[in-house]
MITORKOL-487656 format. One record per residue: residue number from 1; chain; x, y, z of N, C-alpha, C in turn. Coordinates in Angstrom, 3 decimals, m for minus. Atoms other than C-alpha are relative to their C-alpha. Last residue first. Layout:
BEGIN
+-----+---+----------+----------+----------+----------+----------+----------+----------+----------+----------+
!   k ! c !      nxx !      nyy !      nzz !     caxx !     cayy !     cazz !      cxx !      cyy !      czz !
+-----+---+----------+----------+----------+----------+----------+----------+----------+----------+----------+
! NUM ! A !        X !        Y !        Z !        X !        Y !        Z !        X !        Y !        Z !
...
+-----+---+----------+----------+----------+----------+----------+----------+----------+----------+----------+
//
This chain:
BEGIN
+-----+---+----------+----------+----------+----------+----------+----------+----------+----------+----------+
!   k ! c !      nxx !      nyy !      nzz !     caxx !     cayy !     cazz !      cxx !      cyy !      czz !
+-----+---+----------+----------+----------+----------+----------+----------+----------+----------+----------+
! 116 ! A !   m1.186 !    0.505 !    0.790 !    0.270 !   m6.649 !   m1.453 !   m0.174 !   m1.450 !   m0.312 !
! 115 ! A !   m0.603 !   m0.921 !    1.148 !   m2.782 !   m4.766 !   m0.647 !    1.156 !   m0.598 !   m0.657 !
! 114 ! A !    0.990 !    0.179 !    1.018 !   m4.277 !   m7.715 !    1.463 !    0.460 !    0.754 !   m1.192 !
! 113 ! A !   m0.144 !    1.337 !    0.461 !   m1.128 !   m7.884 !    3.820 !   m1.146 !    0.055 !   m1.266 !
! 112 ! A !   m1.402 !   m0.072 !    0.697 !   m1.190 !   m3.926 !    4.104 !    0.217 !   m1.417 !   m0.542 !
! 111 ! A !    0.102 !   m0.946 !    1.337 !   m4.922 !   m4.063 !    5.020 !    1.240 !   m0.064 !   m0.789 !
! 110 ! A !    0.613 !    0.671 !    1.028 !   m4.114 !   m6.794 !    7.587 !   m0.318 !    0.559 !   m1.248 !
! 109 ! A !   m0.793 !    1.283 !    0.473 !   m1.525 !   m4.947 !    9.207 !   m0.626 !   m0.644 !   m0.861 !
! 108 ! A !   m0.860 !   m0.700 !    0.872 !   m3.926 !   m1.687 !    9.352 !    1.084 !   m1.085 !   m0.429 !
! 107 ! A !    0.678 !   m0.172 !    1.203 !   m6.609 !   m3.999 !   11.020 !    1.149 !    0.698 !   m1.205 !
! 106 ! A !    0.222 !    1.191 !    0.506 !   m4.199 !   m5.083 !   13.774 !   m0.569 !    0.194 !   m1.536 !
! 105 ! A !   m1.169 !    0.234 !    0.535 !   m3.468 !   m1.442 !   14.522 !    0.273 !   m1.557 !   m0.683 !
! 104 ! A !   m0.284 !   m0.865 !    1.338 !   m7.066 !   m0.559 !   14.337 !    1.568 !   m0.384 !   m0.302 !
! 103 ! A !    1.105 !    0.695 !    1.180 !   m7.979 !   m3.165 !   17.056 !    0.684 !    0.551 !   m1.392 !
! 102 ! A !   m0.864 !    1.461 !    0.271 !   m4.964 !   m1.754 !   19.294 !   m0.794 !   m0.856 !   m1.141 !
! 101 ! A !   m1.225 !   m0.110 !    0.579 !   m6.378 !    1.767 !   18.901 !    0.624 !   m1.215 !   m0.188 !
! 100 ! A !    0.159 !   m0.369 !    1.364 !   m9.942 !    0.483 !   19.579 !    1.190 !    0.340 !   m0.793 !
!  99 ! A !    0.136 !    1.103 !    0.734 !   m8.975 !   m1.284 !   22.729 !   m0.318 !    0.307 !   m1.488 !
!  98 ! A !   m1.363 !    0.870 !   m0.025 !   m7.304 !    1.776 !   24.058 !   m0.250 !   m1.223 !   m0.744 !
!  97 ! A !   m0.796 !   m0.503 !    1.099 !  m10.305 !    3.980 !   22.987 !    1.404 !   m0.715 !   m0.051 !
!  96 ! A !    0.613 !    0.186 !    1.073 !  m12.602 !    1.881 !   24.987 !    0.838 !    0.492 !   m1.212 !
!  95 ! A !   m0.369 !    1.426 !    0.366 !  m10.114 !    1.931 !   27.920 !   m0.628 !   m0.547 !   m1.214 !
!  94 ! A !   m1.248 !    0.359 !    0.680 !  m10.172 !    5.650 !   27.523 !    0.283 !   m1.343 !   m0.074 !
!  93 ! A !    0.096 !   m0.673 !    1.420 !  m13.900 !    5.769 !   28.081 !    1.400 !   m0.089 !   m0.598 !
!  92 ! A !    0.242 !    0.818 !    1.296 !  m13.620 !    3.225 !   30.748 !   m0.176 !    0.613 !   m1.233 !
!  91 ! A !   m1.261 !    0.532 !    0.560 !  m11.972 !    5.615 !   33.349 !   m0.213 !   m0.883 !   m1.267 !
!  90 ! A !   m0.892 !    0.761 !   m0.868 !  m15.462 !    7.323 !   33.963 !    1.533 !   m0.482 !   m0.818 !
!  89 ! A !   m0.714 !   m1.163 !   m0.864 !  m17.142 !   10.158 !   32.017 !    0.702 !   m0.829 !    1.103 !
!  88 ! A !   m0.201 !    0.737 !   m1.230 !  m18.517 !    7.902 !   29.183 !    1.165 !    0.707 !    0.913 !
!  87 ! A !    1.304 !    0.268 !   m0.829 !  m20.067 !    9.937 !   26.495 !    0.230 !   m0.603 !    1.423 !
!  86 ! A !    0.644 !   m1.382 !   m0.044 !  m16.881 !   11.312 !   24.826 !   m1.162 !   m0.376 !    0.945 !
!  85 ! A !   m0.829 !   m0.628 !   m1.047 !  m15.319 !    7.817 !   25.164 !   m0.274 !    1.651 !    0.329 !
!  84 ! A !    0.132 !    0.696 !   m1.177 !  m18.309 !    6.156 !   23.442 !    0.917 !    0.699 !    1.235 !
!  83 ! A !    1.395 !   m0.548 !   m0.595 !  m18.282 !    8.828 !   20.639 !   m0.180 !   m0.582 !    1.485 !
!  82 ! A !    0.105 !   m1.325 !   m0.570 !  m14.550 !    8.231 !   20.286 !   m1.207 !    0.438 !    0.248 !
!  81 ! A !   m0.732 !   m0.035 !   m1.358 !  m15.119 !    4.368 !   20.302 !    0.309 !    1.534 !    0.394 !
!  80 ! A !    0.840 !    0.313 !   m1.053 !  m17.871 !    4.739 !   17.712 !    0.718 !   m0.047 !    1.224 !
!  79 ! A !    0.709 !   m0.879 !   m0.224 !  m15.514 !    6.712 !   15.277 !   m1.168 !   m0.300 !    1.215 !
!  78 ! A !   m0.379 !   m1.102 !   m0.572 !  m12.623 !    4.529 !   15.840 !   m1.119 !    0.887 !    0.058 !
!  77 ! A !   m0.465 !    0.325 !   m1.178 !  m14.511 !    1.166 !   15.118 !    0.539 !    1.472 !    0.815 !
!  76 ! A !    0.944 !   m0.091 !   m0.868 !  m16.151 !    2.752 !   12.149 !    0.237 !   m0.421 !    1.673 !
!  75 ! A !    0.518 !   m1.316 !   m0.108 !  m13.337 !    3.953 !   10.387 !   m1.181 !   m0.177 !    1.123 !
!  74 ! A !   m0.850 !   m0.734 !   m0.758 !  m11.739 !    0.449 !   11.016 !   m0.362 !    1.447 !    0.297 !
!  73 ! A !    0.022 !    0.484 !   m1.299 !  m14.764 !   m1.236 !    9.743 !    1.118 !    0.752 !    0.938 !
!  72 ! A !    1.138 !   m0.600 !   m0.481 !  m14.584 !    0.897 !    6.626 !   m0.313 !   m0.492 !    1.443 !
!  71 ! A !   m0.573 !   m1.374 !   m0.367 !  m10.881 !   m0.068 !    5.999 !   m1.462 !    0.645 !    0.610 !
!  70 ! A !   m0.857 !   m0.395 !   m0.938 !  m11.578 !   m3.591 !    6.745 !    0.172 !    1.563 !    0.064 !
!  69 ! A !    0.692 !   m0.001 !   m1.293 !  m14.687 !   m3.721 !    4.417 !    0.939 !    0.145 !    1.417 !
!  68 ! A !    0.851 !   m1.042 !   m0.616 !  m12.913 !   m2.039 !    1.850 !   m0.806 !   m0.230 !    1.082 !
!  67 ! A !   m0.843 !   m1.129 !   m0.144 !  m10.179 !   m4.680 !    1.478 !   m1.008 !    1.348 !    0.710 !
!  66 ! A !   m0.823 !    0.291 !   m1.156 !  m12.602 !   m7.690 !    1.707 !    0.848 !    1.248 !    0.534 !
!  65 ! A !    1.071 !    0.090 !   m1.155 !  m15.261 !   m6.354 !   m0.469 !    0.821 !   m0.147 !    1.231 !
!  64 ! A !    0.353 !   m1.303 !   m0.323 !  m12.520 !   m5.130 !   m3.050 !   m0.966 !   m0.157 !    1.271 !
!  63 ! A !    1.420 !    0.169 !   m0.208 !  m10.840 !   m8.731 !   m3.202 !   m0.649 !    1.445 !    0.403 !
!  62 ! A !    0.430 !   m0.676 !   m1.182 !   m7.446 !   m7.531 !   m4.703 !   m1.568 !   m0.346 !    0.242 !
!  61 ! A !    0.547 !    0.906 !   m0.861 !   m6.171 !   m9.515 !   m7.513 !   m0.166 !    0.255 !    1.376 !
!  60 ! A !    0.285 !    1.247 !    0.689 !   m4.226 !   m6.640 !   m9.165 !   m0.440 !   m1.146 !    1.210 !
!  59 ! A !   m0.408 !    1.032 !   m0.905 !   m4.070 !   m2.914 !   m8.092 !   m0.308 !   m1.522 !   m1.067 !
!  58 ! A !   m1.378 !    0.691 !    0.326 !   m3.804 !   m0.311 !  m10.566 !    0.263 !   m1.101 !    0.559 !
!  57 ! A !    0.002 !    0.544 !    1.386 !   m7.722 !    0.578 !  m10.346 !    1.306 !   m0.616 !   m0.466 !
!  56 ! A !    0.424 !    1.255 !   m0.078 !   m7.612 !    0.864 !   m6.492 !   m0.093 !   m0.820 !   m1.684 !
!  55 ! A !   m0.889 !    0.993 !    0.479 !   m5.440 !    3.836 !   m6.608 !   m0.469 !   m1.432 !   m0.098 !
!  54 ! A !   m0.933 !   m0.700 !    1.227 !   m7.982 !    6.535 !   m6.224 !    0.786 !   m0.882 !   m0.486 !
!  53 ! A !    1.059 !   m0.106 !    1.032 !  m10.482 !    4.361 !   m3.900 !    0.738 !    0.381 !   m1.273 !
!  52 ! A !    0.131 !    1.146 !    0.359 !   m7.312 !    3.637 !   m1.725 !   m1.018 !   m0.193 !   m1.170 !
!  51 ! A !   m1.232 !    0.217 !    1.031 !   m6.460 !    7.271 !   m1.522 !   m0.318 !   m1.535 !   m0.451 !
!  50 ! A !   m0.068 !   m0.683 !    1.237 !   m9.900 !    8.003 !   m0.437 !    1.049 !   m0.189 !   m0.707 !
!  49 ! A !    1.004 !    0.529 !    0.962 !  m10.157 !    5.249 !    2.114 !    0.001 !    0.710 !   m1.151 !
!  48 ! A !   m0.364 !    1.549 !    0.740 !   m6.636 !    5.978 !    3.502 !   m1.191 !   m0.406 !   m0.843 !
!  47 ! A !   m1.034 !   m0.330 !    0.896 !   m7.735 !    9.794 !    4.041 !    0.483 !   m1.338 !   m0.922 !
!  46 ! A !    0.807 !   m0.644 !    1.009 !  m10.723 !    8.615 !    5.985 !    0.844 !    0.139 !   m1.288 !
!  45 ! A !    0.517 !    1.275 !    0.443 !   m8.253 !    6.483 !    8.261 !   m1.087 !    0.268 !   m1.390 !
!  44 ! A !   m0.874 !    0.594 !    0.741 !   m6.264 !    9.646 !    8.613 !   m0.450 !   m1.284 !   m0.650 !
!  43 ! A !   m0.357 !   m0.660 !    1.149 !   m9.173 !   11.666 !    9.628 !    0.961 !   m0.738 !   m0.755 !
!  42 ! A !    1.053 !    0.088 !    0.814 !  m10.296 !    9.045 !   12.187 !    0.116 !    0.533 !   m1.201 !
!  41 ! A !   m0.049 !    1.322 !    0.792 !   m6.701 !    9.034 !   13.424 !   m1.034 !   m0.316 !   m0.721 !
!  40 ! A !   m1.208 !    0.094 !    0.676 !   m7.070 !   12.786 !   14.058 !    0.141 !   m1.398 !   m0.675 !
!  39 ! A !    0.592 !   m0.758 !    1.319 !  m10.531 !   12.524 !   15.567 !    1.186 !    0.024 !   m1.058 !
!  38 ! A !    0.849 !    0.893 !    0.622 !   m9.059 !   10.241 !   18.078 !   m0.334 !    0.402 !   m1.118 !
!  37 ! A !   m0.907 !    1.069 !    0.377 !   m6.074 !   12.347 !   18.771 !   m0.797 !   m0.917 !   m0.697 !
!  36 ! A !   m0.528 !   m0.460 !    1.197 !   m8.732 !   15.133 !   19.415 !    1.123 !   m0.885 !   m0.758 !
!  35 ! A !    1.126 !   m0.059 !    0.876 !  m10.472 !   13.029 !   21.869 !    0.512 !    0.570 !   m1.230 !
!  34 ! A !   m0.049 !    1.427 !    0.463 !   m7.147 !   12.293 !   23.614 !   m1.250 !   m0.011 !   m0.937 !
!  33 ! A !   m1.193 !    0.408 !    0.929 !   m6.432 !   16.099 !   23.632 !   m0.434 !   m1.422 !   m0.507 !
!  32 ! A !    0.079 !   m0.732 !    1.190 !  m10.093 !   17.122 !   24.863 !    1.066 !   m0.637 !   m0.938 !
!  31 ! A !   m0.083 !   m1.515 !    0.045 !   m9.839 !   14.713 !   27.843 !   m0.069 !    0.348 !   m1.562 !
!  30 ! A !   m0.650 !   m0.414 !    1.287 !  m11.041 !   11.115 !   28.104 !   m0.238 !    1.539 !    0.022 !
!  29 ! A !    0.983 !   m0.036 !    1.114 !  m11.984 !   10.454 !   31.811 !    0.896 !    0.408 !   m1.515 !
!  28 ! A !    0.388 !   m1.348 !    0.544 !   m9.080 !    9.727 !   34.219 !   m1.242 !   m0.230 !   m1.103 !
!  27 ! A !    1.410 !   m0.189 !   m0.469 !   m8.489 !    6.721 !   36.337 !   m0.703 !    1.330 !   m0.178 !
!  26 ! A !    0.290 !   m1.074 !   m0.725 !   m4.805 !    6.821 !   35.937 !   m1.312 !    0.363 !    0.516 !
!  25 ! A !   m0.678 !    0.546 !   m1.348 !   m4.721 !    3.291 !   34.829 !    0.039 !    1.297 !    0.741 !
!  24 ! A !    0.967 !    1.088 !   m0.605 !   m7.400 !    4.315 !   32.069 !    0.813 !   m0.454 !    1.326 !
!  23 ! A !    1.069 !   m0.613 !   m0.757 !   m5.312 !    7.419 !   31.305 !   m1.052 !   m0.874 !    0.460 !
!  22 ! A !   m0.544 !   m0.784 !   m1.256 !   m2.152 !    5.323 !   30.778 !   m1.169 !    0.890 !    0.658 !
!  21 ! A !   m0.500 !    0.765 !   m1.130 !   m3.815 !    2.944 !   28.726 !    0.367 !    0.522 !    1.104 !
!  20 ! A !    1.488 !    0.279 !   m0.484 !   m5.520 !    5.768 !   26.380 !    0.166 !   m1.070 !    1.229 !
!  19 ! A !    0.484 !   m1.418 !   m0.609 !   m2.030 !    7.348 !   25.864 !   m1.254 !   m0.481 !    0.697 !
!  18 ! A !   m0.989 !   m0.268 !   m0.999 !   m0.652 !    3.799 !   24.716 !   m0.663 !    0.984 !    0.917 !
!  17 ! A !    0.351 !    1.179 !   m0.949 !   m3.638 !    3.216 !   22.460 !    0.838 !    0.027 !    1.344 !
!  16 ! A !    1.362 !   m0.174 !   m0.595 !   m3.514 !    6.679 !   20.978 !   m0.088 !   m1.113 !    1.005 !
!  15 ! A !    0.264 !   m1.068 !   m0.926 !    0.101 !    6.655 !   20.476 !   m1.178 !    0.139 !    0.759 !
!  14 ! A !   m0.647 !    0.534 !   m1.118 !   m0.158 !    3.157 !   18.936 !    0.128 !    1.045 !    0.964 !
!  13 ! A !    0.723 !    1.020 !   m0.774 !   m2.803 !    4.356 !   16.447 !    0.646 !   m0.570 !    1.375 !
!  12 ! A !    0.967 !   m0.760 !   m0.760 !   m0.800 !    7.482 !   15.500 !   m1.004 !   m1.094 !    0.946 !
!  11 ! A !   m0.497 !   m1.002 !   m0.883 !    2.386 !    5.564 !   14.830 !   m1.098 !    0.649 !    0.702 !
!  10 ! A !   m0.616 !    0.811 !   m1.055 !    0.841 !    2.686 !   12.860 !    0.323 !    0.984 !    1.295 !
!   9 ! A !    1.300 !    0.717 !   m0.622 !   m1.208 !    5.143 !   10.705 !    0.515 !   m0.807 !    1.000 !
!   8 ! A !    0.720 !   m1.216 !   m0.742 !    1.971 !    7.190 !   10.115 !   m1.066 !   m0.591 !    0.676 !
!   7 ! A !   m0.856 !   m0.035 !   m1.217 !    3.812 !    3.685 !    9.104 !   m0.696 !    1.197 !    0.882 !
!   6 ! A !    0.101 !    1.104 !   m0.781 !    1.011 !    3.058 !    6.618 !    0.750 !    0.018 !    1.500 !
!   5 ! A !    1.137 !   m0.141 !   m0.624 !    1.239 !    6.550 !    5.348 !   m0.365 !   m1.174 !    0.791 !
!   4 ! A !   m0.102 !   m1.156 !   m0.990 !    4.960 !    6.100 !    4.726 !   m1.295 !    0.258 !    0.903 !
!   3 ! A !   m0.871 !    0.284 !   m1.403 !    4.400 !    2.696 !    3.151 !    0.141 !    1.014 !    0.788 !
!   2 ! A !   m0.920 !   m1.305 !   m0.009 !    1.521 !    3.537 !    0.879 !    0.849 !   m0.252 !    1.207 !
!   1 ! A !    0.994 !   m1.139 !    0.298 !   m0.182 !    0.011 !   m0.123 !    0.941 !    1.215 !    0.085 !
+-----+---+----------+----------+----------+----------+----------+----------+----------+----------+----------+
//
Protein backbone atom coordinates (compact mmCIF):
# COMPACT_ATOMS: atom_id res chain seq x y z
CA UNK A 1 0.00 0.00 0.00
CA UNK A 2 1.36 3.45 0.85
CA UNK A 3 4.40 2.67 2.98
CA UNK A 4 4.97 6.04 4.65
CA UNK A 5 1.26 6.57 5.23
CA UNK A 6 0.98 3.08 6.73
CA UNK A 7 3.76 3.88 9.20
CA UNK A 8 2.01 7.12 10.14
CA UNK A 9 -1.19 5.15 10.78
CA UNK A 10 0.74 2.67 12.94
CA UNK A 11 2.36 5.48 14.93
CA UNK A 12 -0.85 7.43 15.55
CA UNK A 13 -2.75 4.27 16.50
CA UNK A 14 0.02 3.17 18.88
CA UNK A 15 0.23 6.60 20.52
CA UNK A 16 -3.55 6.65 20.93
CA UNK A 17 -3.58 3.14 22.44
CA UNK A 18 -0.69 3.78 24.86
CA UNK A 19 -2.03 7.19 25.88
CA UNK A 20 -5.48 5.68 26.47
CA UNK A 21 -4.03 2.87 28.57
CA UNK A 22 -2.16 5.41 30.71
CA UNK A 23 -5.32 7.48 31.19
CA UNK A 24 -7.28 4.37 32.10
CA UNK A 25 -4.68 3.40 34.72
CA UNK A 26 -4.72 6.96 36.08
CA UNK A 27 -8.53 6.67 36.39
CA UNK A 28 -9.11 9.78 34.25
CA UNK A 29 -11.90 10.36 31.73
CA UNK A 30 -11.02 11.07 28.12
CA UNK A 31 -9.93 14.69 27.80
CA UNK A 32 -10.08 17.01 24.83
CA UNK A 33 -6.56 16.16 23.66
CA UNK A 34 -7.23 12.43 23.72
CA UNK A 35 -10.48 12.91 21.83
CA UNK A 36 -8.62 15.17 19.39
CA UNK A 37 -6.06 12.42 18.78
CA UNK A 38 -8.95 10.04 18.14
CA UNK A 39 -10.43 12.49 15.63
CA UNK A 40 -7.02 12.80 13.96
CA UNK A 41 -6.78 9.03 13.58
CA UNK A 42 -10.30 8.98 12.17
CA UNK A 43 -9.30 11.65 9.65
CA UNK A 44 -6.23 9.63 8.63
CA UNK A 45 -8.36 6.53 8.12
CA UNK A 46 -10.76 8.50 5.92
CA UNK A 47 -7.79 9.76 3.90
CA UNK A 48 -6.69 6.13 3.54
CA UNK A 49 -10.14 5.24 2.22
CA UNK A 50 -9.98 8.06 -0.35
CA UNK A 51 -6.44 7.13 -1.42
CA UNK A 52 -7.43 3.48 -1.71
CA UNK A 53 -10.40 4.33 -3.90
CA UNK A 54 -8.22 6.56 -6.10
CA UNK A 55 -5.53 3.90 -6.62
CA UNK A 56 -7.64 0.76 -6.59
CA UNK A 57 -7.76 0.48 -10.37
CA UNK A 58 -3.99 -0.03 -10.60
CA UNK A 59 -3.98 -3.05 -8.28
CA UNK A 60 -4.24 -6.71 -9.17
CA UNK A 61 -6.12 -9.60 -7.56
CA UNK A 62 -7.46 -7.73 -4.54
CA UNK A 63 -10.92 -8.56 -3.29
CA UNK A 64 -12.59 -5.14 -3.04
CA UNK A 65 -15.22 -6.35 -0.58
CA UNK A 66 -12.57 -7.69 1.80
CA UNK A 67 -10.25 -4.69 1.54
CA UNK A 68 -12.86 -1.96 1.78
CA UNK A 69 -14.67 -3.92 4.46
CA UNK A 70 -11.55 -3.65 6.61
CA UNK A 71 -11.11 0.06 5.87
CA UNK A 72 -14.73 0.93 6.62
CA UNK A 73 -14.73 -1.24 9.75
CA UNK A 74 -11.60 0.52 11.05
CA UNK A 75 -13.29 3.88 10.47
CA UNK A 76 -16.42 2.75 12.28
CA UNK A 77 -14.47 1.26 15.21
CA UNK A 78 -12.59 4.52 15.83
CA UNK A 79 -15.66 6.71 15.31
CA UNK A 80 -17.81 4.68 17.70
CA UNK A 81 -15.03 4.39 20.28
CA UNK A 82 -14.52 8.16 20.16
CA UNK A 83 -18.22 8.76 20.69
CA UNK A 84 -18.29 6.23 23.52
CA UNK A 85 -15.25 7.81 25.19
CA UNK A 86 -16.86 11.24 24.89
CA UNK A 87 -20.07 9.99 26.50
CA UNK A 88 -18.43 7.85 29.21
CA UNK A 89 -17.11 10.06 32.00
CA UNK A 90 -15.34 7.29 33.91
CA UNK A 91 -12.00 5.62 33.33
CA UNK A 92 -13.58 3.21 30.86
CA UNK A 93 -13.90 5.86 28.16
CA UNK A 94 -10.14 5.78 27.57
CA UNK A 95 -10.27 1.99 28.01
CA UNK A 96 -12.55 1.77 25.00
CA UNK A 97 -10.17 4.01 23.04
CA UNK A 98 -7.24 1.76 24.00
CA UNK A 99 -9.06 -1.31 22.72
CA UNK A 100 -10.04 0.51 19.53
CA UNK A 101 -6.47 1.72 18.97
CA UNK A 102 -5.08 -1.79 19.33
CA UNK A 103 -7.81 -3.13 17.04
CA UNK A 104 -6.96 -0.58 14.37
CA UNK A 105 -3.27 -1.52 14.53
CA UNK A 106 -4.19 -5.11 13.72
CA UNK A 107 -6.56 -3.98 10.97
CA UNK A 108 -3.88 -1.78 9.38
CA UNK A 109 -1.51 -4.76 9.31
CA UNK A 110 -4.19 -6.87 7.66
CA UNK A 111 -4.94 -4.13 5.13
CA UNK A 112 -1.25 -4.01 4.21
CA UNK A 113 -1.20 -7.79 3.74
CA UNK A 114 -4.29 -7.70 1.52
CA UNK A 115 -2.90 -4.84 -0.60
CA UNK A 116 0.34 -6.69 -1.32
